[in-house]
mmCIF file of the N, C-alpha and C atoms, coordinates in Angstrom:
data_MODEL
# 
_entry.id   MODEL 
# 
loop_
_atom_site.group_PDB 
_atom_site.id 
_atom_site.type_symbol 
_atom_site.label_atom_id 
_atom_site.label_alt_id 
_atom_site.label_comp_id 
_atom_site.label_asym_id 
_atom_site.label_entity_id 
_atom_site.label_seq_id 
_atom_site.pdbx_PDB_ins_code 
_atom_site.Cartn_x 
_atom_site.Cartn_y 
_atom_site.Cartn_z 
_atom_site.occupancy 
_atom_site.B_iso_or_equiv 
_atom_site.pdbx_formal_charge 
_atom_site.auth_seq_id 
_atom_site.auth_comp_id 
_atom_site.auth_asym_id 
_atom_site.auth_atom_id 
_atom_site.pdbx_PDB_model_num 
ATOM 1   N N  . MET A 1 1  ? 15.436 -6.193  -4.178  1.00 0.00 ? 1  MET A N  1 
ATOM 2   C CA . MET A 1 1  ? 15.252 -4.947  -3.566  1.00 0.00 ? 1  MET A CA 1 
ATOM 3   C C  . MET A 1 1  ? 14.580 -5.082  -2.205  1.00 0.00 ? 1  MET A C  1 
ATOM 4   N N  . ILE A 1 2  ? 13.723 -6.044  -2.079  1.00 0.00 ? 2  ILE A N  1 
ATOM 5   C CA . ILE A 1 2  ? 13.025 -6.274  -0.787  1.00 0.00 ? 2  ILE A CA 1 
ATOM 6   C C  . ILE A 1 2  ? 14.015 -6.585  0.340   1.00 0.00 ? 2  ILE A C  1 
ATOM 7   N N  . ARG A 1 3  ? 15.123 -7.238  -0.028  1.00 0.00 ? 3  ARG A N  1 
ATOM 8   C CA . ARG A 1 3  ? 16.111 -7.612  0.997   1.00 0.00 ? 3  ARG A CA 1 
ATOM 9   C C  . ARG A 1 3  ? 17.054 -6.465  1.398   1.00 0.00 ? 3  ARG A C  1 
ATOM 10  N N  . CYS A 1 4  ? 16.901 -5.301  0.786   1.00 0.00 ? 4  CYS A N  1 
ATOM 11  C CA . CYS A 1 4  ? 17.707 -4.130  1.165   1.00 0.00 ? 4  CYS A CA 1 
ATOM 12  C C  . CYS A 1 4  ? 17.092 -3.546  2.476   1.00 0.00 ? 4  CYS A C  1 
ATOM 13  N N  . PRO A 1 5  ? 17.870 -3.467  3.528   1.00 0.00 ? 5  PRO A N  1 
ATOM 14  C CA . PRO A 1 5  ? 17.306 -2.913  4.795   1.00 0.00 ? 5  PRO A CA 1 
ATOM 15  C C  . PRO A 1 5  ? 17.190 -1.390  4.753   1.00 0.00 ? 5  PRO A C  1 
ATOM 16  N N  . SER A 1 6  ? 16.181 -0.932  4.017   1.00 0.00 ? 6  SER A N  1 
ATOM 17  C CA . SER A 1 6  ? 16.001 0.504   3.788   1.00 0.00 ? 6  SER A CA 1 
ATOM 18  C C  . SER A 1 6  ? 15.012 1.079   4.781   1.00 0.00 ? 6  SER A C  1 
ATOM 19  N N  . VAL A 1 7  ? 15.581 1.646   5.861   1.00 0.00 ? 7  VAL A N  1 
ATOM 20  C CA . VAL A 1 7  ? 14.745 2.206   6.930   1.00 0.00 ? 7  VAL A CA 1 
ATOM 21  C C  . VAL A 1 7  ? 15.024 3.701   6.951   1.00 0.00 ? 7  VAL A C  1 
ATOM 22  N N  . GLY A 1 8  ? 13.963 4.493   6.843   1.00 0.00 ? 8  GLY A N  1 
ATOM 23  C CA . GLY A 1 8  ? 14.079 5.938   6.904   1.00 0.00 ? 8  GLY A CA 1 
ATOM 24  C C  . GLY A 1 8  ? 14.861 6.506   5.739   1.00 0.00 ? 8  GLY A C  1 
ATOM 25  N N  . LEU A 1 9  ? 15.769 7.432   6.013   1.00 0.00 ? 9  LEU A N  1 
ATOM 26  C CA . LEU A 1 9  ? 16.505 8.133   4.950   1.00 0.00 ? 9  LEU A CA 1 
ATOM 27  C C  . LEU A 1 9  ? 17.617 7.287   4.329   1.00 0.00 ? 9  LEU A C  1 
ATOM 28  N N  . ASP A 1 10 ? 17.957 6.174   4.921   1.00 0.00 ? 10 ASP A N  1 
ATOM 29  C CA . ASP A 1 10 ? 19.061 5.341   4.414   1.00 0.00 ? 10 ASP A CA 1 
ATOM 30  C C  . ASP A 1 10 ? 18.456 4.305   3.476   1.00 0.00 ? 10 ASP A C  1 
ATOM 31  N N  . ASP A 1 11 ? 18.462 4.595   2.144   1.00 0.00 ? 11 ASP A N  1 
ATOM 32  C CA . ASP A 1 11 ? 17.822 3.675   1.191   1.00 0.00 ? 11 ASP A CA 1 
ATOM 33  C C  . ASP A 1 11 ? 18.703 2.501   0.782   1.00 0.00 ? 11 ASP A C  1 
ATOM 34  N N  . VAL A 1 12 ? 19.930 2.469   1.256   1.00 0.00 ? 12 VAL A N  1 
ATOM 35  C CA . VAL A 1 12 ? 20.921 1.383   0.997   1.00 0.00 ? 12 VAL A CA 1 
ATOM 36  C C  . VAL A 1 12 ? 20.877 0.833   -0.398  1.00 0.00 ? 12 VAL A C  1 
ATOM 37  N N  . GLY A 1 13 ? 20.691 1.712   -1.381  1.00 0.00 ? 13 GLY A N  1 
ATOM 38  C CA . GLY A 1 13 ? 20.741 1.308   -2.781  1.00 0.00 ? 13 GLY A CA 1 
ATOM 39  C C  . GLY A 1 13 ? 19.436 0.980   -3.478  1.00 0.00 ? 13 GLY A C  1 
ATOM 40  N N  . THR A 1 14 ? 18.327 1.063   -2.809  1.00 0.00 ? 14 THR A N  1 
ATOM 41  C CA . THR A 1 14 ? 17.046 0.712   -3.428  1.00 0.00 ? 14 THR A CA 1 
ATOM 42  C C  . THR A 1 14 ? 16.707 1.656   -4.566  1.00 0.00 ? 14 THR A C  1 
ATOM 43  N N  . LYS A 1 15 ? 16.938 2.913   -4.413  1.00 0.00 ? 15 LYS A N  1 
ATOM 44  C CA . LYS A 1 15 ? 16.622 3.862   -5.501  1.00 0.00 ? 15 LYS A CA 1 
ATOM 45  C C  . LYS A 1 15 ? 17.522 3.618   -6.708  1.00 0.00 ? 15 LYS A C  1 
ATOM 46  N N  . GLN A 1 16 ? 18.770 3.269   -6.422  1.00 0.00 ? 16 GLN A N  1 
ATOM 47  C CA . GLN A 1 16 ? 19.663 2.972   -7.567  1.00 0.00 ? 16 GLN A CA 1 
ATOM 48  C C  . GLN A 1 16 ? 19.208 1.737   -8.349  1.00 0.00 ? 16 GLN A C  1 
ATOM 49  N N  . ILE A 1 17 ? 18.717 0.718   -7.660  1.00 0.00 ? 17 ILE A N  1 
ATOM 50  C CA . ILE A 1 17 ? 18.173 -0.455  -8.315  1.00 0.00 ? 17 ILE A CA 1 
ATOM 51  C C  . ILE A 1 17 ? 17.010 -0.055  -9.229  1.00 0.00 ? 17 ILE A C  1 
ATOM 52  N N  . LEU A 1 18 ? 16.125 0.778   -8.714  1.00 0.00 ? 18 LEU A N  1 
ATOM 53  C CA . LEU A 1 18 ? 14.968 1.236   -9.523  1.00 0.00 ? 18 LEU A CA 1 
ATOM 54  C C  . LEU A 1 18 ? 15.437 2.073   -10.710 1.00 0.00 ? 18 LEU A C  1 
ATOM 55  N N  . ARG A 1 19 ? 16.377 3.031   -10.462 1.00 0.00 ? 19 ARG A N  1 
ATOM 56  C CA . ARG A 1 19 ? 16.872 3.866   -11.553 1.00 0.00 ? 19 ARG A CA 1 
ATOM 57  C C  . ARG A 1 19 ? 17.482 3.009   -12.661 1.00 0.00 ? 19 ARG A C  1 
ATOM 58  N N  . ASP A 1 20 ? 18.314 2.054   -12.271 1.00 0.00 ? 20 ASP A N  1 
ATOM 59  C CA . ASP A 1 20 ? 18.964 1.194   -13.262 1.00 0.00 ? 20 ASP A CA 1 
ATOM 60  C C  . ASP A 1 20 ? 17.954 0.396   -14.111 1.00 0.00 ? 20 ASP A C  1 
ATOM 61  N N  . ALA A 1 21 ? 16.941 -0.130  -13.431 1.00 0.00 ? 21 ALA A N  1 
ATOM 62  C CA . ALA A 1 21 ? 15.928 -0.920  -14.116 1.00 0.00 ? 21 ALA A CA 1 
ATOM 63  C C  . ALA A 1 21 ? 15.113 -0.070  -15.068 1.00 0.00 ? 21 ALA A C  1 
ATOM 64  N N  . LEU A 1 22 ? 14.721 1.144   -14.636 1.00 0.00 ? 22 LEU A N  1 
ATOM 65  C CA . LEU A 1 22 ? 13.939 2.032   -15.456 1.00 0.00 ? 22 LEU A CA 1 
ATOM 66  C C  . LEU A 1 22 ? 14.758 2.574   -16.638 1.00 0.00 ? 22 LEU A C  1 
ATOM 67  N N  . ASP A 1 23 ? 16.002 2.894   -16.372 1.00 0.00 ? 23 ASP A N  1 
ATOM 68  C CA . ASP A 1 23 ? 16.905 3.365   -17.415 1.00 0.00 ? 23 ASP A CA 1 
ATOM 69  C C  . ASP A 1 23 ? 17.046 2.312   -18.503 1.00 0.00 ? 23 ASP A C  1 
ATOM 70  N N  . GLU A 1 24 ? 17.179 1.064   -18.111 1.00 0.00 ? 24 GLU A N  1 
ATOM 71  C CA . GLU A 1 24 ? 17.322 -0.049  -19.074 1.00 0.00 ? 24 GLU A CA 1 
ATOM 72  C C  . GLU A 1 24 ? 16.063 -0.182  -19.936 1.00 0.00 ? 24 GLU A C  1 
ATOM 73  N N  . LEU A 1 25 ? 14.907 0.205   -19.375 1.00 0.00 ? 25 LEU A N  1 
ATOM 74  C CA . LEU A 1 25 ? 13.644 0.135   -20.108 1.00 0.00 ? 25 LEU A CA 1 
ATOM 75  C C  . LEU A 1 25 ? 13.378 1.398   -20.999 1.00 0.00 ? 25 LEU A C  1 
ATOM 76  N N  . GLY A 1 26 ? 14.351 2.334   -20.962 1.00 0.00 ? 26 GLY A N  1 
ATOM 77  C CA . GLY A 1 26 ? 14.230 3.476   -21.819 1.00 0.00 ? 26 GLY A CA 1 
ATOM 78  C C  . GLY A 1 26 ? 13.710 4.755   -21.164 1.00 0.00 ? 26 GLY A C  1 
ATOM 79  N N  . PHE A 1 27 ? 13.506 4.754   -19.853 1.00 0.00 ? 27 PHE A N  1 
ATOM 80  C CA . PHE A 1 27 ? 13.035 5.939   -19.147 1.00 0.00 ? 27 PHE A CA 1 
ATOM 81  C C  . PHE A 1 27 ? 14.119 6.966   -19.022 1.00 0.00 ? 27 PHE A C  1 
ATOM 82  N N  . THR A 1 28 ? 13.736 8.222   -19.060 1.00 0.00 ? 28 THR A N  1 
ATOM 83  C CA . THR A 1 28 ? 14.646 9.332   -18.729 1.00 0.00 ? 28 THR A CA 1 
ATOM 84  C C  . THR A 1 28 ? 14.545 9.575   -17.243 1.00 0.00 ? 28 THR A C  1 
ATOM 85  N N  . ILE A 1 29 ? 15.676 9.562   -16.559 1.00 0.00 ? 29 ILE A N  1 
ATOM 86  C CA . ILE A 1 29 ? 15.722 9.683   -15.135 1.00 0.00 ? 29 ILE A CA 1 
ATOM 87  C C  . ILE A 1 29 ? 16.148 11.097  -14.740 1.00 0.00 ? 29 ILE A C  1 
ATOM 88  N N  . THR A 1 30 ? 15.372 11.759  -13.893 1.00 0.00 ? 30 THR A N  1 
ATOM 89  C CA . THR A 1 30 ? 15.718 13.081  -13.346 1.00 0.00 ? 30 THR A CA 1 
ATOM 90  C C  . THR A 1 30 ? 15.846 12.993  -11.851 1.00 0.00 ? 30 THR A C  1 
ATOM 91  N N  . ARG A 1 31 ? 17.024 13.273  -11.343 1.00 0.00 ? 31 ARG A N  1 
ATOM 92  C CA . ARG A 1 31 ? 17.286 13.212  -9.919  1.00 0.00 ? 31 ARG A CA 1 
ATOM 93  C C  . ARG A 1 31 ? 16.774 14.482  -9.207  1.00 0.00 ? 31 ARG A C  1 
ATOM 94  N N  . LEU A 1 32 ? 16.188 14.308  -8.051  1.00 0.00 ? 32 LEU A N  1 
ATOM 95  C CA . LEU A 1 32 ? 15.674 15.431  -7.255  1.00 0.00 ? 32 LEU A CA 1 
ATOM 96  C C  . LEU A 1 32 ? 16.192 15.313  -5.839  1.00 0.00 ? 32 LEU A C  1 
ATOM 97  N N  . ARG A 1 33 ? 16.443 16.423  -5.193  1.00 0.00 ? 33 ARG A N  1 
ATOM 98  C CA . ARG A 1 33 ? 16.857 16.395  -3.789  1.00 0.00 ? 33 ARG A CA 1 
ATOM 99  C C  . ARG A 1 33 ? 15.951 17.293  -2.983  1.00 0.00 ? 33 ARG A C  1 
ATOM 100 N N  . PHE A 1 34 ? 15.393 16.798  -1.913  1.00 0.00 ? 34 PHE A N  1 
ATOM 101 C CA . PHE A 1 34 ? 14.550 17.560  -0.996  1.00 0.00 ? 34 PHE A CA 1 
ATOM 102 C C  . PHE A 1 34 ? 15.181 17.503  0.385   1.00 0.00 ? 34 PHE A C  1 
ATOM 103 N N  . GLY A 1 35 ? 15.921 18.529  0.772   1.00 0.00 ? 35 GLY A N  1 
ATOM 104 C CA . GLY A 1 35 ? 16.629 18.474  2.033   1.00 0.00 ? 35 GLY A CA 1 
ATOM 105 C C  . GLY A 1 35 ? 17.643 17.344  2.022   1.00 0.00 ? 35 GLY A C  1 
ATOM 106 N N  . ARG A 1 36 ? 17.497 16.372  2.964   1.00 0.00 ? 36 ARG A N  1 
ATOM 107 C CA . ARG A 1 36 ? 18.412 15.268  3.025   1.00 0.00 ? 36 ARG A CA 1 
ATOM 108 C C  . ARG A 1 36 ? 17.970 14.060  2.185   1.00 0.00 ? 36 ARG A C  1 
ATOM 109 N N  . ILE A 1 37 ? 16.851 14.214  1.523   1.00 0.00 ? 37 ILE A N  1 
ATOM 110 C CA . ILE A 1 37 ? 16.266 13.086  0.794   1.00 0.00 ? 37 ILE A CA 1 
ATOM 111 C C  . ILE A 1 37 ? 16.624 13.169  -0.684  1.00 0.00 ? 37 ILE A C  1 
ATOM 112 N N  . ASN A 1 38 ? 17.283 12.143  -1.206  1.00 0.00 ? 38 ASN A N  1 
ATOM 113 C CA . ASN A 1 38 ? 17.577 12.006  -2.632  1.00 0.00 ? 38 ASN A CA 1 
ATOM 114 C C  . ASN A 1 38 ? 16.412 11.255  -3.235  1.00 0.00 ? 38 ASN A C  1 
ATOM 115 N N  . ASN A 1 39 ? 15.866 11.774  -4.320  1.00 0.00 ? 39 ASN A N  1 
ATOM 116 C CA . ASN A 1 39 ? 14.749 11.128  -4.955  1.00 0.00 ? 39 ASN A CA 1 
ATOM 117 C C  . ASN A 1 39 ? 14.910 11.249  -6.481  1.00 0.00 ? 39 ASN A C  1 
ATOM 118 N N  . PHE A 1 40 ? 13.932 10.806  -7.232  1.00 0.00 ? 40 PHE A N  1 
ATOM 119 C CA . PHE A 1 40 ? 14.007 10.913  -8.667  1.00 0.00 ? 40 PHE A CA 1 
ATOM 120 C C  . PHE A 1 40 ? 12.615 10.751  -9.273  1.00 0.00 ? 40 PHE A C  1 
ATOM 121 N N  . PHE A 1 41 ? 12.460 11.164  -10.551 1.00 0.00 ? 41 PHE A N  1 
ATOM 122 C CA . PHE A 1 41 ? 11.317 10.753  -11.270 1.00 0.00 ? 41 PHE A CA 1 
ATOM 123 C C  . PHE A 1 41 ? 11.778 10.206  -12.586 1.00 0.00 ? 41 PHE A C  1 
ATOM 124 N N  . ALA A 1 42 ? 10.984 9.325   -13.153 1.00 0.00 ? 42 ALA A N  1 
ATOM 125 C CA . ALA A 1 42 ? 11.355 8.677   -14.410 1.00 0.00 ? 42 ALA A CA 1 
ATOM 126 C C  . ALA A 1 42 ? 10.231 8.922   -15.416 1.00 0.00 ? 42 ALA A C  1 
ATOM 127 N N  . GLN A 1 43 ? 10.607 9.278   -16.602 1.00 0.00 ? 43 GLN A N  1 
ATOM 128 C CA . GLN A 1 43 ? 9.654  9.610   -17.641 1.00 0.00 ? 43 GLN A CA 1 
ATOM 129 C C  . GLN A 1 43 ? 9.880  8.770   -18.877 1.00 0.00 ? 43 GLN A C  1 
ATOM 130 N N  . LEU A 1 44 ? 8.796  8.262   -19.450 1.00 0.00 ? 44 LEU A N  1 
ATOM 131 C CA . LEU A 1 44 ? 8.867  7.488   -20.675 1.00 0.00 ? 44 LEU A CA 1 
ATOM 132 C C  . LEU A 1 44 ? 7.989  8.189   -21.705 1.00 0.00 ? 44 LEU A C  1 
ATOM 133 N N  . GLY A 1 45 ? 8.579  8.696   -22.740 1.00 0.00 ? 45 GLY A N  1 
ATOM 134 C CA . GLY A 1 45 ? 7.831  9.387   -23.803 1.00 0.00 ? 45 GLY A CA 1 
ATOM 135 C C  . GLY A 1 45 ? 7.581  10.820  -23.362 1.00 0.00 ? 45 GLY A C  1 
ATOM 136 N N  . SER A 1 46 ? 6.811  11.542  -24.216 1.00 0.00 ? 46 SER A N  1 
ATOM 137 C CA . SER A 1 46 ? 6.541  12.931  -23.946 1.00 0.00 ? 46 SER A CA 1 
ATOM 138 C C  . SER A 1 46 ? 5.126  13.353  -24.258 1.00 0.00 ? 46 SER A C  1 
ATOM 139 N N  . GLY A 1 47 ? 4.309  12.416  -24.719 1.00 0.00 ? 47 GLY A N  1 
ATOM 140 C CA . GLY A 1 47 ? 2.935  12.745  -25.084 1.00 0.00 ? 47 GLY A CA 1 
ATOM 141 C C  . GLY A 1 47 ? 1.926  12.566  -23.958 1.00 0.00 ? 47 GLY A C  1 
ATOM 142 N N  . SER A 1 48 ? 0.707  12.832  -24.309 1.00 0.00 ? 48 SER A N  1 
ATOM 143 C CA . SER A 1 48 ? -0.412 12.682  -23.351 1.00 0.00 ? 48 SER A CA 1 
ATOM 144 C C  . SER A 1 48 ? -1.117 11.406  -23.666 1.00 0.00 ? 48 SER A C  1 
ATOM 145 N N  . PRO A 1 49 ? -1.889 10.834  -22.808 1.00 0.00 ? 49 PRO A N  1 
ATOM 146 C CA . PRO A 1 49 ? -2.116 11.248  -21.425 1.00 0.00 ? 49 PRO A CA 1 
ATOM 147 C C  . PRO A 1 49 ? -0.928 10.900  -20.539 1.00 0.00 ? 49 PRO A C  1 
ATOM 148 N N  . HIS A 1 50 ? -0.857 11.486  -19.373 1.00 0.00 ? 50 HIS A N  1 
ATOM 149 C CA . HIS A 1 50 ? 0.255  11.243  -18.454 1.00 0.00 ? 50 HIS A CA 1 
ATOM 150 C C  . HIS A 1 50 ? -0.255 10.339  -17.336 1.00 0.00 ? 50 HIS A C  1 
ATOM 151 N N  . PHE A 1 51 ? 0.648  9.480   -16.890 1.00 0.00 ? 51 PHE A N  1 
ATOM 152 C CA . PHE A 1 51 ? 0.346  8.591   -15.781 1.00 0.00 ? 51 PHE A CA 1 
ATOM 153 C C  . PHE A 1 51 ? 1.476  8.724   -14.760 1.00 0.00 ? 51 PHE A C  1 
ATOM 154 N N  . CYS A 1 52 ? 1.082  8.893   -13.512 1.00 0.00 ? 52 CYS A N  1 
ATOM 155 C CA . CYS A 1 52 ? 2.084  9.079   -12.430 1.00 0.00 ? 52 CYS A CA 1 
ATOM 156 C C  . CYS A 1 52 ? 1.884  8.000   -11.387 1.00 0.00 ? 52 CYS A C  1 
ATOM 157 N N  . PHE A 1 53 ? 2.963  7.321   -11.031 1.00 0.00 ? 53 PHE A N  1 
ATOM 158 C CA . PHE A 1 53 ? 2.929  6.362   -9.913  1.00 0.00 ? 53 PHE A CA 1 
ATOM 159 C C  . PHE A 1 53 ? 3.915  6.864   -8.892  1.00 0.00 ? 53 PHE A C  1 
ATOM 160 N N  . ALA A 1 54 ? 3.449  7.061   -7.665  1.00 0.00 ? 54 ALA A N  1 
ATOM 161 C CA . ALA A 1 54 ? 4.345  7.539   -6.595  1.00 0.00 ? 54 ALA A CA 1 
ATOM 162 C C  . ALA A 1 54 ? 4.471  6.391   -5.565  1.00 0.00 ? 54 ALA A C  1 
ATOM 163 N N  . GLY A 1 55 ? 5.680  6.228   -5.115  1.00 0.00 ? 55 GLY A N  1 
ATOM 164 C CA . GLY A 1 55 ? 5.923  5.163   -4.135  1.00 0.00 ? 55 GLY A CA 1 
ATOM 165 C C  . GLY A 1 55 ? 7.078  5.553   -3.209  1.00 0.00 ? 55 GLY A C  1 
ATOM 166 N N  . HIS A 1 56 ? 7.423  4.663   -2.336  1.00 0.00 ? 56 HIS A N  1 
ATOM 167 C CA . HIS A 1 56 ? 8.573  4.917   -1.458  1.00 0.00 ? 56 HIS A CA 1 
ATOM 168 C C  . HIS A 1 56 ? 9.325  3.615   -1.266  1.00 0.00 ? 56 HIS A C  1 
ATOM 169 N N  . THR A 1 57 ? 10.622 3.773   -0.900  1.00 0.00 ? 57 THR A N  1 
ATOM 170 C CA . THR A 1 57 ? 11.459 2.597   -0.785  1.00 0.00 ? 57 THR A CA 1 
ATOM 171 C C  . THR A 1 57 ? 11.877 2.304   0.668   1.00 0.00 ? 57 THR A C  1 
ATOM 172 N N  . ASP A 1 58 ? 11.310 3.050   1.581   1.00 0.00 ? 58 ASP A N  1 
ATOM 173 C CA . ASP A 1 58 ? 11.670 2.789   2.983   1.00 0.00 ? 58 ASP A CA 1 
ATOM 174 C C  . ASP A 1 58 ? 10.510 2.108   3.708   1.00 0.00 ? 58 ASP A C  1 
ATOM 175 N N  . VAL A 1 59 ? 10.780 1.589   4.866   1.00 0.00 ? 59 VAL A N  1 
ATOM 176 C CA . VAL A 1 59 ? 9.784  0.926   5.666   1.00 0.00 ? 59 VAL A CA 1 
ATOM 177 C C  . VAL A 1 59 ? 9.747  1.500   7.098   1.00 0.00 ? 59 VAL A C  1 
ATOM 178 N N  . VAL A 1 60 ? 8.695  1.177   7.800   1.00 0.00 ? 60 VAL A N  1 
ATOM 179 C CA . VAL A 1 60 ? 8.672  1.500   9.218   1.00 0.00 ? 60 VAL A CA 1 
ATOM 180 C C  . VAL A 1 60 ? 9.757  0.652   9.859   1.00 0.00 ? 60 VAL A C  1 
ATOM 181 N N  . PRO A 1 61 ? 10.229 1.076   11.048  1.00 0.00 ? 61 PRO A N  1 
ATOM 182 C CA . PRO A 1 61 ? 11.311 0.258   11.675  1.00 0.00 ? 61 PRO A CA 1 
ATOM 183 C C  . PRO A 1 61 ? 10.982 -1.233  11.724  1.00 0.00 ? 61 PRO A C  1 
ATOM 184 N N  . ALA A 1 62 ? 11.884 -2.041  11.210  1.00 0.00 ? 62 ALA A N  1 
ATOM 185 C CA . ALA A 1 62 ? 11.689 -3.503  11.187  1.00 0.00 ? 62 ALA A CA 1 
ATOM 186 C C  . ALA A 1 62 ? 11.574 -4.053  12.565  1.00 0.00 ? 62 ALA A C  1 
ATOM 187 N N  . GLY A 1 63 ? 10.713 -5.055  12.714  1.00 0.00 ? 63 GLY A N  1 
ATOM 188 C CA . GLY A 1 63 ? 10.569 -5.677  14.006  1.00 0.00 ? 63 GLY A CA 1 
ATOM 189 C C  . GLY A 1 63 ? 9.476  -5.059  14.851  1.00 0.00 ? 63 GLY A C  1 
ATOM 190 N N  . GLU A 1 64 ? 8.828  -4.029  14.352  1.00 0.00 ? 64 GLU A N  1 
ATOM 191 C CA . GLU A 1 64 ? 7.735  -3.426  15.106  1.00 0.00 ? 64 GLU A CA 1 
ATOM 192 C C  . GLU A 1 64 ? 6.570  -4.408  15.170  1.00 0.00 ? 64 GLU A C  1 
ATOM 193 N N  . GLU A 1 65 ? 5.689  -4.181  16.092  1.00 0.00 ? 65 GLU A N  1 
ATOM 194 C CA . GLU A 1 65 ? 4.531  -5.052  16.299  1.00 0.00 ? 65 GLU A CA 1 
ATOM 195 C C  . GLU A 1 65 ? 3.745  -5.182  14.975  1.00 0.00 ? 65 GLU A C  1 
ATOM 196 N N  . GLY A 1 66 ? 3.284  -6.397  14.686  1.00 0.00 ? 66 GLY A N  1 
ATOM 197 C CA . GLY A 1 66 ? 2.475  -6.647  13.529  1.00 0.00 ? 66 GLY A CA 1 
ATOM 198 C C  . GLY A 1 66 ? 3.158  -7.322  12.360  1.00 0.00 ? 66 GLY A C  1 
ATOM 199 N N  . TRP A 1 67 ? 4.500  -7.418  12.413  1.00 0.00 ? 67 TRP A N  1 
ATOM 200 C CA . TRP A 1 67 ? 5.206  -8.099  11.337  1.00 0.00 ? 67 TRP A CA 1 
ATOM 201 C C  . TRP A 1 67 ? 5.037  -9.587  11.466  1.00 0.00 ? 67 TRP A C  1 
ATOM 202 N N  . LEU A 1 68 ? 4.659  -10.245 10.385  1.00 0.00 ? 68 LEU A N  1 
ATOM 203 C CA . LEU A 1 68 ? 4.484  -11.733 10.391  1.00 0.00 ? 68 LEU A CA 1 
ATOM 204 C C  . LEU A 1 68 ? 5.770  -12.453 10.148  1.00 0.00 ? 68 LEU A C  1 
ATOM 205 N N  . LEU A 1 69 ? 6.647  -11.854 9.345   1.00 0.00 ? 69 LEU A N  1 
ATOM 206 C CA . LEU A 1 69 ? 7.945  -12.458 8.994   1.00 0.00 ? 69 LEU A CA 1 
ATOM 207 C C  . LEU A 1 69 ? 8.950  -11.344 9.061   1.00 0.00 ? 69 LEU A C  1 
ATOM 208 N N  . PRO A 1 70 ? 10.264 -11.683 9.052   1.00 0.00 ? 70 PRO A N  1 
ATOM 209 C CA . PRO A 1 70 ? 11.287 -10.654 9.032   1.00 0.00 ? 70 PRO A CA 1 
ATOM 210 C C  . PRO A 1 70 ? 11.082 -9.697  7.847   1.00 0.00 ? 70 PRO A C  1 
ATOM 211 N N  . ALA A 1 71 ? 11.213 -8.410  8.106   1.00 0.00 ? 71 ALA A N  1 
ATOM 212 C CA . ALA A 1 71 ? 10.896 -7.390  7.124   1.00 0.00 ? 71 ALA A CA 1 
ATOM 213 C C  . ALA A 1 71 ? 11.668 -7.491  5.826   1.00 0.00 ? 71 ALA A C  1 
ATOM 214 N N  . PHE A 1 72 ? 12.910 -7.941  5.882   1.00 0.00 ? 72 PHE A N  1 
ATOM 215 C CA . PHE A 1 72 ? 13.776 -7.980  4.685   1.00 0.00 ? 72 PHE A CA 1 
ATOM 216 C C  . PHE A 1 72 ? 14.024 -9.396  4.214   1.00 0.00 ? 72 PHE A C  1 
ATOM 217 N N  . SER A 1 73 ? 13.106 -10.299 4.474   1.00 0.00 ? 73 SER A N  1 
ATOM 218 C CA . SER A 1 73 ? 13.325 -11.712 4.157   1.00 0.00 ? 73 SER A CA 1 
ATOM 219 C C  . SER A 1 73 ? 12.938 -12.055 2.726   1.00 0.00 ? 73 SER A C  1 
ATOM 220 N N  . ALA A 1 74 ? 11.964 -11.344 2.153   1.00 0.00 ? 74 ALA A N  1 
ATOM 221 C CA . ALA A 1 74 ? 11.439 -11.675 0.825   1.00 0.00 ? 74 ALA A CA 1 
ATOM 222 C C  . ALA A 1 74 ? 11.059 -13.122 0.720   1.00 0.00 ? 74 ALA A C  1 
ATOM 223 N N  . GLU A 1 75 ? 10.236 -13.570 1.649   1.00 0.00 ? 75 GLU A N  1 
ATOM 224 C CA . GLU A 1 75 ? 9.772  -14.966 1.678   1.00 0.00 ? 75 GLU A CA 1 
ATOM 225 C C  . GLU A 1 75 ? 8.425  -15.140 1.030   1.00 0.00 ? 75 GLU A C  1 
ATOM 226 N N  . ILE A 1 76 ? 8.266  -16.262 0.345   1.00 0.00 ? 76 ILE A N  1 
ATOM 227 C CA . ILE A 1 76 ? 6.967  -16.587 -0.261  1.00 0.00 ? 76 ILE A CA 1 
ATOM 228 C C  . ILE A 1 76 ? 6.266  -17.584 0.658   1.00 0.00 ? 76 ILE A C  1 
ATOM 229 N N  . LYS A 1 77 ? 5.059  -17.171 1.085   1.00 0.00 ? 77 LYS A N  1 
ATOM 230 C CA . LYS A 1 77 ? 4.273  -17.998 1.991   1.00 0.00 ? 77 LYS A CA 1 
ATOM 231 C C  . LYS A 1 77 ? 2.816  -17.969 1.514   1.00 0.00 ? 77 LYS A C  1 
ATOM 232 N N  . ASN A 1 78 ? 2.234  -19.158 1.327   1.00 0.00 ? 78 ASN A N  1 
ATOM 233 C CA . ASN A 1 78 ? 0.884  -19.266 0.846   1.00 0.00 ? 78 ASN A CA 1 
ATOM 234 C C  . ASN A 1 78 ? 0.664  -18.525 -0.472  1.00 0.00 ? 78 ASN A C  1 
ATOM 235 N N  . GLY A 1 79 ? 1.690  -18.580 -1.334  1.00 0.00 ? 79 GLY A N  1 
ATOM 236 C CA . GLY A 1 79 ? 1.576  -17.969 -2.666  1.00 0.00 ? 79 GLY A CA 1 
ATOM 237 C C  . GLY A 1 79 ? 1.740  -16.462 -2.677  1.00 0.00 ? 79 GLY A C  1 
ATOM 238 N N  . MET A 1 80 ? 2.120  -15.861 -1.526  1.00 0.00 ? 80 MET A N  1 
ATOM 239 C CA . MET A 1 80 ? 2.260  -14.412 -1.459  1.00 0.00 ? 80 MET A CA 1 
ATOM 240 C C  . MET A 1 80 ? 3.702  -14.061 -1.072  1.00 0.00 ? 80 MET A C  1 
ATOM 241 N N  . LEU A 1 81 ? 4.246  -12.943 -1.602  1.00 0.00 ? 81 LEU A N  1 
ATOM 242 C CA . LEU A 1 81 ? 5.560  -12.477 -1.251  1.00 0.00 ? 81 LEU A CA 1 
ATOM 243 C C  . LEU A 1 81 ? 5.509  -11.534 -0.099  1.00 0.00 ? 81 LEU A C  1 
ATOM 244 N N  . PHE A 1 82 ? 6.268  -11.828 0.944   1.00 0.00 ? 82 PHE A N  1 
ATOM 245 C CA . PHE A 1 82 ? 6.320  -10.998 2.139   1.00 0.00 ? 82 PHE A CA 1 
ATOM 246 C C  . PHE A 1 82 ? 7.695  -10.360 2.226   1.00 0.00 ? 82 PHE A C  1 
ATOM 247 N N  . GLY A 1 83 ? 7.715  -9.133  2.644   1.00 0.00 ? 83 GLY A N  1 
ATOM 248 C CA . GLY A 1 83 ? 8.999  -8.419  2.838   1.00 0.00 ? 83 GLY A CA 1 
ATOM 249 C C  . GLY A 1 83 ? 8.776  -6.918  2.828   1.00 0.00 ? 83 GLY A C  1 
# 
């Protein structure tokens, strides 16, 4: 997924990768659309307590100042994954 060049609204398949992985683990996937943005939430079970993790699949424009390695390289350096 790190190697997907997902910049801005063009997720180039990253959300589908996540949906497929979560579906395989037994999550119920609900697709949501906010204007031009396709999104989803995934739910496992129906009881309490509830836990919510929010994230995003896009990056700031690749190549901007401060990048140590290419944004979509998924390289391991000094025991850490960069991308």
